[in-house]
C-alpha positions as CSV (number, residue, x, y, z in Angstrom):
1,M,0.0,0.0,0.0
2,F,1.1,3.5,-0.7
3,N,1.6,6.0,2.2
4,K,-0.8,8.9,2.2
5,Q,0.9,12.0,1.0
6,K,1.4,14.6,3.8
7,K,0.0,18.0,3.3
8,I,2.6,20.8,3.0
9,Q,2.6,22.7,6.3
10,K,2.0,26.4,6.1
11,K,3.9,28.5,8.7
12,I,1.8,31.6,9.6
13,L,3.1,34.6,11.5
14,I,0.5,36.4,13.7
15,T,1.5,39.9,14.6
16,G,0.0,41.8,17.6
17,S,-0.3,38.4,19.4
18,K,-1.6,40.0,22.7
19,G,-4.7,41.4,21.0
20,Q,-8.2,39.9,20.7
21,L,-8.0,38.4,17.3
22,A,-4.5,37.0,17.7
23,S,-5.5,35.4,21.0
24,E,-8.4,33.7,19.4
25,F,-6.1,32.0,16.8
26,K,-4.4,30.4,19.8
27,K,-7.8,28.8,20.8
28,C,-8.8,27.7,17.3
29,K,-8.7,24.0,16.5
30,K,-5.3,23.3,15.1
31,K,-5.0,21.9,11.6
32,D,-2.2,19.5,10.5
33,N,-1.2,21.8,7.7
34,I,-1.0,25.0,9.7
35,N,1.7,26.1,12.2
36,F,1.3,29.5,13.9
37,I,4.1,31.7,15.1
38,F,3.0,34.5,17.5
39,A,4.8,37.8,18.0
40,D,3.7,40.7,20.2
41,K,5.0,44.3,19.8
42,Q,7.8,43.8,22.3
43,K,9.0,40.9,20.1
44,L,8.2,42.3,16.8
45,D,7.4,46.0,16.2
46,I,6.0,46.2,12.6
47,S,6.9,49.9,12.4
48,K,10.6,48.9,12.5
49,I,11.7,47.5,9.1
50,T,15.1,46.1,10.3
51,Q,13.4,44.2,13.1
52,L,11.0,42.7,10.6
53,I,13.8,41.6,8.3
54,N,15.8,40.0,11.0
55,F,12.7,38.2,12.4
56,L,11.8,36.7,9.0
57,K,15.3,35.6,8.3
58,K,15.2,33.7,11.6
59,H,11.6,32.4,11.2
60,H,10.7,31.2,7.8
61,V,7.0,31.8,7.3
62,D,4.6,31.5,4.3
63,I,1.8,33.8,5.4
64,I,1.6,36.9,7.7
65,I,-1.7,37.8,9.3
66,N,-1.5,41.3,10.5
67,C,-3.4,41.7,13.8
68,A,-1.2,44.5,15.0
69,S,-3.2,47.8,15.0
70,Y,-3.6,51.1,16.9
71,N,-7.3,50.8,17.8
72,D,-7.9,53.5,20.4
73,V,-10.3,55.7,18.4
74,D,-10.5,58.6,20.9
75,K,-6.8,58.6,21.9
76,A,-5.8,58.7,18.3
77,E,-7.1,62.2,17.9
78,K,-4.3,63.5,20.1
79,D,-1.8,60.7,19.2
80,R,-1.8,60.9,15.4
81,A,1.8,60.0,15.0
82,N,1.6,56.7,16.8
83,A,-1.7,55.8,15.1
84,F,-0.1,56.3,11.6
85,R,3.2,54.7,12.7
86,T,1.4,51.4,13.3
87,N,-1.6,51.6,10.9
88,E,0.2,53.1,7.9
89,K,4.0,52.8,8.3
90,G,3.8,49.3,9.9
91,V,1.5,48.1,7.1
92,N,3.7,49.6,4.5
93,N,6.7,47.7,6.1
94,L,4.8,44.4,6.0
95,I,3.9,44.9,2.4
96,N,7.5,45.5,1.4
97,I,8.7,42.6,3.5
98,S,6.0,40.3,2.0
99,K,7.2,41.2,-1.5
100,K,10.8,40.8,-0.6
101,F,10.4,37.4,0.9
102,N,7.6,36.3,-1.4
103,L,5.0,35.9,1.4
104,I,1.2,36.2,1.5
105,L,-0.1,39.1,3.6
106,I,-3.6,39.1,5.2
107,H,-4.3,42.6,6.6
108,I,-7.1,43.2,9.1
109,S,-8.9,46.5,8.6
110,T,-12.1,48.2,9.9
111,D,-15.6,49.3,9.1
112,Y,-14.6,52.8,10.3
113,V,-13.1,53.4,6.8
114,F,-16.7,54.4,5.9
115,D,-18.5,57.6,6.9
116,G,-21.7,55.7,8.0
117,K,-24.1,57.6,5.8
118,S,-25.3,54.6,3.7
119,I,-28.7,53.1,4.5
120,V,-27.7,49.8,3.0
121,P,-24.8,47.4,4.0
122,Y,-21.5,48.5,2.7
123,T,-19.9,46.4,0.0
124,E,-16.2,46.1,-0.8
125,K,-16.7,48.4,-3.8
126,D,-18.0,51.3,-1.8
127,K,-15.9,54.4,-1.6
128,V,-14.1,54.9,1.8
129,C,-14.6,58.2,3.6
130,P,-12.9,58.2,7.1
131,L,-14.1,60.6,9.8
132,S,-11.5,60.2,12.5
133,I,-7.7,60.1,12.8
134,Y,-7.9,56.4,13.6
135,A,-10.1,55.8,10.5
136,K,-7.7,57.9,8.3
137,S,-4.7,55.9,9.5
138,K,-6.5,52.6,8.7
139,V,-7.4,53.9,5.2
140,A,-3.8,54.9,4.7
141,G,-2.7,51.3,5.4
142,E,-5.3,50.1,2.9
143,K,-4.2,52.5,0.2
144,A,-0.6,51.4,0.6
145,F,-1.8,47.8,0.2
146,L,-3.8,48.5,-2.9
147,K,-1.0,50.7,-4.4
148,L,1.9,48.3,-3.9
149,K,-0.2,45.2,-4.4
150,P,1.5,42.5,-2.4
151,K,0.2,38.9,-2.7
152,G,-2.6,39.0,-0.2
153,I,-6.0,40.2,0.9
154,I,-7.6,42.8,3.2
155,I,-10.4,41.8,5.6
156,R,-12.5,44.5,7.1
157,T,-14.4,43.7,10.2
158,S,-16.6,45.6,12.7
159,W,-17.3,45.9,16.5
160,L,-14.8,43.2,17.4
161,Y,-15.0,41.6,20.8
162,S,-13.6,38.5,22.6
163,S,-13.2,37.0,26.0
164,F,-9.6,38.2,25.7
165,G,-8.3,41.8,26.0
166,S,-10.3,45.0,26.5
167,N,-13.5,45.5,24.5
168,F,-17.1,46.7,24.7
169,V,-18.5,43.5,26.0
170,K,-16.2,43.3,29.0
171,Q,-16.5,47.0,29.7
172,I,-20.3,46.8,29.8
173,I,-20.2,43.9,32.2
174,K,-17.7,45.7,34.4
175,L,-19.6,49.0,34.5
176,S,-23.0,47.5,34.9
177,L,-21.9,45.6,37.9
178,K,-20.7,48.9,39.5
179,K,-23.5,51.2,38.5
180,E,-27.3,51.1,38.9
181,I,-27.8,53.2,35.8
182,L,-25.7,53.2,32.6
183,E,-26.2,55.4,29.5
184,V,-25.4,53.7,26.1
185,V,-25.5,55.2,22.6
186,N,-28.5,54.2,20.6
187,D,-28.1,56.1,17.3
188,Q,-25.1,54.2,15.9
189,F,-25.7,51.0,14.0
190,G,-23.4,48.1,13.2
191,T,-22.7,44.4,13.7
192,P,-20.8,42.9,16.7
193,T,-18.2,40.4,15.6
194,Y,-16.9,37.6,17.7
195,A,-13.1,37.5,17.1
196,R,-13.1,33.7,17.4
197,D,-15.6,33.5,14.4
198,L,-13.3,35.7,12.4
199,A,-10.2,33.7,13.3
200,Q,-12.0,30.4,12.3
201,A,-13.1,32.0,9.1
202,I,-9.6,33.1,8.2
203,I,-8.3,29.5,8.7
204,I,-11.0,28.2,6.4
205,I,-10.1,30.9,3.8
206,I,-6.4,30.0,3.9
207,S,-7.3,26.3,3.3
208,S,-9.6,27.2,0.4
209,K,-8.7,26.5,-3.3
210,K,-9.8,30.1,-4.1
211,F,-7.4,31.6,-1.6
212,N,-4.4,32.0,-4.0
213,T,-6.6,33.6,-6.7
214,A,-7.9,36.2,-4.2
215,C,-4.4,36.9,-3.1
216,N,-3.1,37.3,-6.6
217,N,-5.9,39.8,-7.2
218,C,-5.2,41.7,-4.0
219,E,-8.9,41.6,-3.0
220,I,-10.8,43.2,-0.2
221,F,-13.4,41.2,1.8
222,H,-15.9,42.1,4.6
223,F,-16.5,39.9,7.6
224,S,-18.8,40.4,10.6
225,N,-21.4,38.3,12.2
226,Q,-25.0,38.5,10.7
227,G,-27.6,40.9,11.8
228,K,-27.4,44.5,13.1
229,C,-28.0,46.5,16.3
230,T,-27.1,49.7,18.1
231,W,-24.6,49.9,21.0
232,Y,-27.5,50.1,23.4
233,E,-29.1,46.9,22.0
234,F,-25.7,45.2,22.2
235,A,-25.3,46.2,25.8
236,K,-28.9,45.3,26.6
237,F,-28.4,41.7,25.4
238,I,-25.2,41.4,27.4
239,T,-26.7,42.5,30.7
240,K,-29.9,40.5,30.2
241,Y,-27.9,37.3,29.5
242,K,-25.7,37.9,32.4
243,K,-28.7,38.7,34.6
244,I,-27.1,42.0,35.8
245,N,-29.6,44.3,37.5
246,C,-28.5,47.6,35.9
247,K,-30.9,50.1,34.2
248,L,-29.6,51.0,30.7
249,I,-30.6,54.4,29.3
250,P,-30.5,54.9,25.5
251,I,-28.9,58.2,24.5
252,K,-27.7,60.0,21.4
253,Y,-23.9,60.0,20.6
254,K,-23.9,63.9,20.8
255,K,-24.8,63.7,24.4
256,L,-21.4,62.2,25.2
257,K,-19.8,65.4,24.0
258,R,-16.8,63.7,22.4
259,K,-14.9,65.4,19.7
260,T,-14.2,62.2,17.9
261,R,-16.4,61.7,14.9
262,R,-17.8,58.2,14.5
263,P,-19.9,56.8,11.6
264,K,-23.6,56.4,12.1
265,S,-24.1,53.1,10.4
266,T,-21.3,50.6,9.3
267,I,-23.2,47.4,8.5
268,L,-21.1,45.3,6.2
269,S,-22.2,43.1,3.4
270,K,-20.8,39.6,3.7
271,K,-22.0,38.3,0.4
272,K,-18.6,38.4,-1.3
273,I,-16.7,36.5,1.3
274,M,-19.5,33.9,1.9
275,N,-19.7,33.1,-1.8
276,A,-16.0,33.1,-2.5
277,F,-15.1,30.7,0.4
278,N,-18.4,29.0,1.0
279,L,-18.6,30.4,4.5
280,K,-21.5,30.2,6.9
281,I,-21.6,33.1,9.3
282,N,-23.4,33.0,12.7
283,N,-25.9,35.7,13.9
284,W,-24.3,38.1,16.3
285,K,-26.6,37.0,19.2
286,S,-25.7,33.4,19.0
287,S,-22.0,34.2,18.8
288,L,-22.2,36.6,21.7
289,I,-23.7,33.9,23.9
290,N,-20.8,31.7,23.0
291,C,-18.4,34.4,24.2
292,L,-20.4,35.4,27.3
293,K,-20.2,31.8,28.5
294,L,-16.4,32.2,28.7
295,I,-16.5,35.5,30.6
296,K,-17.0,35.1,34.3
C-alpha cells in the first residue's frame, strides 16, 4: 500500500499576538497543515523594518496575518503620530517585506473606513470616507496595500470583541456591575463580531482552493457576524444574558460630547466572502452567547 501524502505545512506569522483576534487564533482547533508563530509588539514592532527583516530571516514563514493595530479611536485624535506609525507605516513595512520574501499578507482593517451615511450594507466596492484620525490611519494602510499590491487580501471587520483583552462586552459587564444606571449610545448601527468566528473564518479561507486567486488579485473582503444592532441593543443583550440588575438608558452620541467623529451606520455586506469561500456566518446574538459563556 502507498503511504498517504502529507499536506505541506504552512507557517503563519500572527502579529499583535496579545490582541483579541490573535489570542483567538491560539484557541482555534489546530490543523495539521498550519503552524502558527505568534509575536507581540515587544518581540516584533511592525513599524521597524530592520526588526521585521531580522525576524523573518530567523523564522521562515509563508503567510503573515497582521493583527497589529492602533485601535484607540478617541486617543488617536491626540496621538496621530503613533496611530499612523502602526496603521500606515507598519502596514507599508509588512507589504514591502512580503514582496521581498515572497510571502502572503492578510491585513485586518475596519468598518470605520466608511462615513456611515449609507442606508444599505457597505460592499467592498463602496468608496471609503474616514471621519476620525484612527479611521484615516487605517485607510492609509489600505491605500498602501492596494497601491503596492502584495500577494494577499484585506479583511475589514466591525465591532470586534472577545473573552480576551479589553472590549465593549467586558467593559459593559464591568460598568453595569458597579453602577445602577448606565447610558449607552442608541443612534449608531453596526454588527458585533466575535473574534473567534473571524479567526476560524480566516483558517477556512487559507485552506480554500480560491485563496491564491484572491491573493493574486489583492482583493478586499468584509466579515462580521450576521444581523445588526445599536450599541444600546448590544449592551442590553449582554446585561440580560448575564442577569445583571442595571438600568440601561439609550442616548444619542452627541450627548457624550466627544470630539471624535464616528460613523452612524457601518453594517457590512458579507455576500462576497461567503460566496468566495463557502462560509456560513453566525448571527451576532448566538456568537455573543458563546463568548459570554467564557466571561465570568
